[in-house]
DSSP file (Angstrom, degrees, kcal/mol; ACC not computed):
  #  RESIDUE AA STRUCTURE BP1 BP2  ACC     N-H-->O    O-->H-N    N-H-->O    O-->H-N    TCO  KAPPA ALPHA  PHI   PSI    X-CA   Y-CA   Z-CA
    1    1 A M              0   0    0      0, 0.0     2,-0.8     0, 0.0    53,-0.2   0.000 360.0 360.0 360.0 142.4   -6.1  -64.3  -32.4
    2    2 A N     >  -     0   0    0     51,-0.8     4,-1.4     1,-0.2     3,-0.5  -0.804 360.0-164.5 -92.3 107.3   -2.8  -66.0  -32.8
    3    3 A Y  H  > S+     0   0    0     -2,-0.8     4,-2.2     1,-0.2    -1,-0.2   0.712  84.8  65.8 -73.5 -15.2   -1.3  -66.3  -29.2
    4    4 A F  H  > S+     0   0    0      2,-0.2     4,-2.4     1,-0.2    -1,-0.2   0.921 100.7  48.0 -66.4 -41.8    2.1  -67.0  -30.7
    5    5 A F  H  > S+     0   0    0     -3,-0.5     4,-1.9     1,-0.2    -2,-0.2   0.911 111.7  50.9 -59.9 -45.9    2.3  -63.6  -32.1
    6    6 A L  H  X S+     0   0    0     -4,-1.4     4,-1.9     2,-0.2    -1,-0.2   0.871 109.3  49.3 -58.5 -43.6    1.3  -62.1  -28.9
    7    7 A A  H  X S+     0   0    0     -4,-2.2     4,-2.3     2,-0.2    -2,-0.2   0.916 111.5  49.1 -62.3 -45.8    3.9  -64.0  -26.9
    8    8 A V  H  X S+     0   0    0     -4,-2.4     4,-2.0     1,-0.2    -1,-0.2   0.849 110.9  50.6 -65.7 -33.7    6.6  -63.0  -29.2
    9    9 A A  H  X S+     0   0    0     -4,-1.9     4,-1.8     2,-0.2    -2,-0.2   0.897 109.8  51.0 -70.2 -39.3    5.5  -59.3  -29.0
   10   10 A A  H  X S+     0   0    0     -4,-1.9     4,-2.4     2,-0.2    -2,-0.2   0.918 110.9  48.7 -62.9 -45.8    5.5  -59.6  -25.2
   11   11 A A  H  X S+     0   0    0     -4,-2.3     4,-1.8     1,-0.2    -2,-0.2   0.901 111.6  49.1 -57.5 -45.2    9.1  -61.0  -25.4
   12   12 A V  H  X S+     0   0    0     -4,-2.0     4,-1.5     1,-0.2    -1,-0.2   0.810 108.4  53.5 -71.9 -31.2   10.2  -58.3  -27.6
   13   13 A M  H  X S+     0   0    0     -4,-1.8     4,-2.4     2,-0.2     3,-0.2   0.927 106.7  51.9 -69.4 -44.8    8.6  -55.7  -25.3
   14   14 A V  H  X S+     0   0    0     -4,-2.4     4,-1.5     1,-0.2    -2,-0.2   0.932 111.5  47.3 -55.3 -45.2   10.6  -57.0  -22.4
   15   15 A N  H  X S+     0   0    0     -4,-1.8     4,-1.2     1,-0.2    -1,-0.2   0.787 108.4  55.3 -69.9 -27.1   13.8  -56.7  -24.4
   16   16 A A  H  X S+     0   0    0     -4,-1.5     4,-2.1    -3,-0.2    -1,-0.2   0.873 105.3  52.7 -71.9 -43.5   12.8  -53.1  -25.5
   17   17 A F  H  X S+     0   0    0     -4,-2.4     4,-1.6     1,-0.2    -2,-0.2   0.858 106.8  52.4 -68.3 -32.5   12.5  -52.1  -21.8
   18   18 A L  H  X S+     0   0    0     -4,-1.5     4,-1.6     2,-0.2    -1,-0.2   0.878 110.7  48.6 -62.2 -39.3   16.1  -53.5  -21.2
   19   19 A C  H  X S+     0   0    0     -4,-1.2     4,-2.0     2,-0.2    -2,-0.2   0.777 108.0  52.9 -68.6 -32.7   17.2  -51.3  -24.1
   20   20 A L  H  X S+     0   0    0     -4,-2.1     4,-1.6     2,-0.2    -2,-0.2   0.855 109.2  51.4 -73.1 -33.3   15.3  -48.3  -22.6
   21   21 A Y  H  X S+     0   0    0     -4,-1.6     4,-1.4     2,-0.2    -2,-0.2   0.887 109.1  49.4 -65.2 -41.7   17.2  -48.9  -19.3
   22   22 A Q  H  X S+     0   0    0     -4,-1.6     4,-1.1     1,-0.2    -2,-0.2   0.906 109.2  53.2 -67.7 -40.4   20.4  -49.0  -21.1
   23   23 A G  H  < S+     0   0    0     -4,-2.0    -1,-0.2     1,-0.2    -2,-0.2   0.872 107.8  50.7 -62.0 -37.1   19.5  -45.8  -22.8
   24   24 A A  H  < S+     0   0    0     -4,-1.6    -1,-0.2     1,-0.2    -2,-0.2   0.763 118.8  35.4 -70.9 -26.1   18.8  -44.0  -19.5
   25   25 A K  H  < S+     0   0    0     -4,-1.4    -1,-0.2    -3,-0.2    -2,-0.2   0.392  84.8 138.3-111.0   6.5   22.0  -45.0  -18.0
   26   26 A G     <  -     0   0    0     -4,-1.1     6,-0.1    -3,-0.2    -3,-0.1  -0.229  52.7-137.8 -51.4 133.7   24.2  -44.7  -21.1
   27   27 A P  S    S+     0   0    0      0, 0.0     2,-0.3     0, 0.0    -1,-0.1   0.854  82.9  34.3 -69.4 -34.6   27.5  -43.1  -20.5
   28   28 A T  S  > S-     0   0    0      1,-0.1     4,-1.7     0, 0.0     5,-0.1  -0.799  80.6-117.6-122.0 160.7   27.5  -41.0  -23.6
   29   29 A I  H  > S+     0   0    0     -2,-0.3     4,-1.7     1,-0.2     5,-0.1   0.698 114.2  58.2 -67.4 -16.7   24.9  -39.3  -25.7
   30   30 A Q  H  > S+     0   0    0      2,-0.2     4,-2.5     1,-0.2     5,-0.3   0.897 103.5  52.4 -77.6 -40.1   25.7  -41.5  -28.7
   31   31 A D  H  > S+     0   0    0      1,-0.2     4,-2.0     2,-0.2    -2,-0.2   0.896 110.6  48.1 -57.6 -40.9   24.9  -44.6  -26.7
   32   32 A R  H  X S+     0   0    0     -4,-1.7     4,-2.5     2,-0.2     5,-0.2   0.902 109.2  52.4 -71.9 -36.1   21.5  -43.1  -25.7
   33   33 A V  H  X S+     0   0    0     -4,-1.7     4,-1.8     1,-0.2    -2,-0.2   0.914 112.4  45.1 -65.7 -39.4   20.6  -42.1  -29.3
   34   34 A I  H  X S+     0   0    0     -4,-2.5     4,-2.2     2,-0.2    -1,-0.2   0.876 112.7  52.9 -67.8 -36.2   21.4  -45.7  -30.5
   35   35 A S  H  X S+     0   0    0     -4,-2.0     4,-2.4    -5,-0.3    -2,-0.2   0.949 109.3  46.1 -64.5 -48.9   19.4  -47.2  -27.6
   36   36 A I  H  X S+     0   0    0     -4,-2.5     4,-2.2     1,-0.2    -1,-0.2   0.851 110.8  54.9 -66.2 -33.3   16.3  -45.1  -28.3
   37   37 A N  H  X S+     0   0    0     -4,-1.8     4,-2.0    -5,-0.2    -1,-0.2   0.924 108.6  48.0 -58.9 -43.5   16.7  -46.1  -31.9
   38   38 A I  H  X S+     0   0    0     -4,-2.2     4,-2.9     2,-0.2    -2,-0.2   0.886 110.3  51.8 -58.1 -48.1   16.7  -49.7  -30.9
   39   39 A V  H  X S+     0   0    0     -4,-2.4     4,-2.3     2,-0.2    -1,-0.2   0.923 110.3  48.8 -63.2 -46.5   13.6  -49.2  -28.7
   40   40 A N  H  X S+     0   0    0     -4,-2.2     4,-1.8     2,-0.2    -2,-0.2   0.889 111.8  49.0 -61.7 -40.4   11.7  -47.5  -31.6
   41   41 A T  H  X S+     0   0    0     -4,-2.0     4,-2.2     2,-0.2    -2,-0.2   0.902 110.6  49.7 -69.1 -43.0   12.6  -50.3  -33.9
   42   42 A K  H  X S+     0   0    0     -4,-2.9     4,-2.1     2,-0.2    -2,-0.2   0.819 108.9  54.0 -63.1 -32.1   11.5  -52.9  -31.4
   43   43 A T  H  X S+     0   0    0     -4,-2.3     4,-2.6     2,-0.2    -2,-0.2   0.890 106.4  51.5 -63.0 -40.3    8.2  -51.0  -31.0
   44   44 A L  H  X S+     0   0    0     -4,-1.8     4,-2.1     2,-0.2    -2,-0.2   0.904 109.2  50.7 -72.1 -38.4    7.6  -51.2  -34.7
   45   45 A V  H  X S+     0   0    0     -4,-2.2     4,-2.3     2,-0.2    -1,-0.2   0.923 110.4  49.9 -59.1 -40.5    8.2  -55.0  -34.5
   46   46 A V  H  X S+     0   0    0     -4,-2.1     4,-2.2     1,-0.2     5,-0.2   0.917 108.8  52.2 -63.8 -40.5    5.7  -55.3  -31.8
   47   47 A L  H  X S+     0   0    0     -4,-2.6     4,-2.7     1,-0.2    -1,-0.2   0.919 109.2  49.4 -54.1 -44.6    3.3  -53.2  -33.8
   48   48 A L  H  X S+     0   0    0     -4,-2.1     4,-2.1     1,-0.2    -1,-0.2   0.901 109.6  51.3 -71.2 -40.1    3.7  -55.6  -36.7
   49   49 A F  H  X S+     0   0    0     -4,-2.3     4,-1.5     2,-0.2    -1,-0.2   0.824 110.9  49.2 -63.5 -31.4    3.2  -58.8  -34.4
   50   50 A V  H  X S+     0   0    0     -4,-2.2     4,-2.5     2,-0.2    -2,-0.2   0.921 108.5  52.2 -72.6 -45.0    0.0  -57.3  -33.0
   51   51 A F  H  <>S+     0   0    0     -4,-2.7     5,-1.6    -5,-0.2     4,-0.3   0.876 112.5  45.3 -61.9 -33.9   -1.3  -56.5  -36.4
   52   52 A F  H ><5S+     0   0    0     -4,-2.1     3,-0.7     3,-0.2    -1,-0.2   0.837 109.8  57.3 -67.4 -34.4   -0.6  -60.1  -37.5
   53   53 A A  H 3<5S+     0   0    0     -4,-1.5   -51,-0.8     1,-0.3    -2,-0.2   0.926 107.3  45.6 -64.0 -43.6   -2.2  -61.4  -34.4
   54   54 A I  T 3<5S-     0   0    0     -4,-2.5    -1,-0.3   -53,-0.2    -2,-0.2   0.609 115.2-117.7 -76.8  -5.6   -5.4  -59.6  -35.0
   55   55 A G  T < 5S+     0   0    0     -3,-0.7    -3,-0.2    -4,-0.3     3,-0.1   0.546  87.8  93.2  87.8  11.3   -5.4  -60.8  -38.5
   56   56 A E     >< +     0   0    0     -5,-1.6     4,-0.9     1,-0.1    -4,-0.1  -0.502  31.4 146.1-137.0  71.1   -5.3  -57.7  -40.5
   57   57 A P  H  > S+     0   0    0      0, 0.0     4,-0.6     0, 0.0     3,-0.2   0.826  73.6  59.3 -74.9 -29.7   -1.6  -56.9  -41.3
   58   58 A G  H  4 S+     0   0    0      1,-0.2     3,-0.5     2,-0.2     4,-0.4   0.854 101.7  54.4 -60.8 -41.3   -2.4  -55.3  -44.6
   59   59 A T  H  4 S+     0   0    0      1,-0.2     3,-0.2     2,-0.1    -1,-0.2   0.851 117.0  32.8 -65.3 -39.9   -4.6  -52.7  -43.1
   60   60 A Y  H  X S+     0   0    0     -4,-0.9     4,-1.4     1,-0.2     3,-0.5   0.303  88.3  99.8-103.8   4.1   -2.1  -51.3  -40.6
   61   61 A L  H  X S+     0   0    0     -4,-0.6     4,-2.3    -3,-0.5    -1,-0.2   0.879  78.9  58.0 -64.6 -38.7    1.1  -51.8  -42.7
   62   62 A D  H  > S+     0   0    0     -4,-0.4     4,-2.4    -3,-0.2    -1,-0.2   0.849 104.1  53.0 -66.3 -28.2    1.1  -48.1  -43.8
   63   63 A I  H  > S+     0   0    0     -3,-0.5     4,-2.4     2,-0.2    -1,-0.2   0.922 110.1  47.4 -64.9 -42.5    1.2  -47.1  -40.1
   64   64 A A  H  X S+     0   0    0     -4,-1.4     4,-2.3     2,-0.2    -2,-0.2   0.891 111.6  51.4 -63.9 -42.2    4.2  -49.4  -39.5
   65   65 A L  H  X S+     0   0    0     -4,-2.3     4,-2.3     2,-0.2    -2,-0.2   0.927 112.2  45.8 -61.3 -49.0    5.9  -47.9  -42.7
   66   66 A V  H  X S+     0   0    0     -4,-2.4     4,-2.6     1,-0.2     5,-0.2   0.929 111.2  52.0 -60.3 -47.0    5.4  -44.4  -41.5
   67   67 A Y  H  X S+     0   0    0     -4,-2.4     4,-2.4     1,-0.2    -1,-0.2   0.897 109.9  48.1 -52.7 -45.6    6.6  -45.2  -38.1
   68   68 A A  H  X S+     0   0    0     -4,-2.3     4,-2.5     1,-0.2    -1,-0.2   0.902 112.5  51.1 -65.6 -38.6    9.9  -46.7  -39.4
   69   69 A L  H  X S+     0   0    0     -4,-2.3     4,-2.8     1,-0.2    -2,-0.2   0.919 110.9  46.1 -66.7 -38.7   10.3  -43.7  -41.6
   70   70 A L  H  X S+     0   0    0     -4,-2.6     4,-2.3     2,-0.2     5,-0.3   0.887 110.8  54.9 -69.0 -39.8    9.9  -41.3  -38.8
   71   71 A N  H  X S+     0   0    0     -4,-2.4     4,-1.9    -5,-0.2    -2,-0.2   0.926 110.8  45.7 -59.8 -45.5   12.3  -43.4  -36.6
   72   72 A F  H  X S+     0   0    0     -4,-2.5     4,-2.3     1,-0.2     5,-0.2   0.964 113.3  47.4 -62.5 -52.9   14.9  -43.1  -39.3
   73   73 A V  H  X S+     0   0    0     -4,-2.8     4,-1.7     1,-0.2    -1,-0.2   0.853 112.2  48.2 -60.5 -34.0   14.6  -39.4  -39.9
   74   74 A V  H  X S+     0   0    0     -4,-2.3     4,-2.2     2,-0.2    -1,-0.2   0.816 110.3  52.2 -80.3 -29.1   14.6  -38.4  -36.2
   75   75 A T  H  X S+     0   0    0     -4,-1.9     4,-2.0    -5,-0.3    -2,-0.2   0.907 112.1  45.7 -66.1 -39.5   17.7  -40.6  -35.6
   76   76 A V  H  X S+     0   0    0     -4,-2.3     4,-1.8     2,-0.2    -2,-0.2   0.853 113.9  49.6 -71.2 -32.5   19.6  -39.0  -38.4
   77   77 A A  H  X S+     0   0    0     -4,-1.7     4,-2.4    -5,-0.2    -2,-0.2   0.943 112.9  45.9 -73.2 -42.4   18.5  -35.5  -37.3
   78   78 A V  H  X S+     0   0    0     -4,-2.2     4,-1.4     1,-0.2    -2,-0.2   0.854 113.6  49.0 -67.4 -34.4   19.5  -36.0  -33.8
   79   79 A S  H  X S+     0   0    0     -4,-2.0     4,-1.7     2,-0.2    -1,-0.2   0.814 111.6  48.6 -72.8 -31.1   22.7  -37.5  -34.8
   80   80 A R  H  X S+     0   0    0     -4,-1.8     4,-2.2     2,-0.2    -2,-0.2   0.849 110.3  52.5 -71.8 -38.0   23.4  -34.7  -37.1
   81   81 A Y  H  X S+     0   0    0     -4,-2.4     4,-1.4     2,-0.2    -2,-0.2   0.800 110.6  47.1 -65.9 -31.0   22.5  -32.2  -34.4
   82   82 A I  H  X S+     0   0    0     -4,-1.4     4,-2.6    -5,-0.2     5,-0.2   0.907 111.7  51.8 -76.0 -41.8   25.0  -33.9  -31.9
   83   83 A E  H  X S+     0   0    0     -4,-1.7     4,-1.9     1,-0.2    -2,-0.2   0.897 112.0  43.8 -67.5 -39.3   27.7  -33.9  -34.5
   84   84 A T  H  X S+     0   0    0     -4,-2.2     4,-2.1     2,-0.2    -1,-0.2   0.860 114.2  52.2 -72.6 -33.7   27.3  -30.1  -35.3
   85   85 A E  H  X S+     0   0    0     -4,-1.4     4,-1.9    -5,-0.2    -2,-0.2   0.922 107.0  51.0 -61.8 -44.4   27.1  -29.3  -31.6
   86   86 A R  H  X S+     0   0    0     -4,-2.6     4,-1.8     1,-0.2    -2,-0.2   0.916 112.3  46.9 -68.0 -39.7   30.3  -31.2  -30.8
   87   87 A I  H  < S+     0   0    0     -4,-1.9    -1,-0.2     1,-0.2    -2,-0.2   0.892 110.6  52.6 -66.2 -35.4   32.2  -29.4  -33.6
   88   88 A A  H  < S+     0   0    0     -4,-2.1    -1,-0.2     1,-0.2    -2,-0.2   0.823 110.8  48.0 -63.5 -32.2   30.9  -26.0  -32.5
   89   89 A V  H  <        0   0    0     -4,-1.9    -1,-0.2     1,-0.2    -2,-0.2   0.868 360.0 360.0 -81.5 -34.1   32.0  -26.7  -29.0
   90   90 A E     <        0   0    0     -4,-1.8    -1,-0.2    -5,-0.2    -2,-0.2   0.427 360.0 360.0 -72.5 360.0   35.5  -27.8  -29.9
């Protein structure tokens, strides 16, 4: 195992928890959506670092790609829902 990749993954996870805290206390719903998107992206990066650390990045790369696609689709869907709800309320 490559301990450098694991150390970087741990540092990214600490940063992800800070972003998660920001998402929990965010003043607006848009701040929360962006914060959760950042946390999901950091989770993807941690997954890739762990895959490189165990020595088989090619085997699990499809999992990372599907996770990134789901992250994008969910963020767009939630943003669209927030935008339509705001228009409907006003």
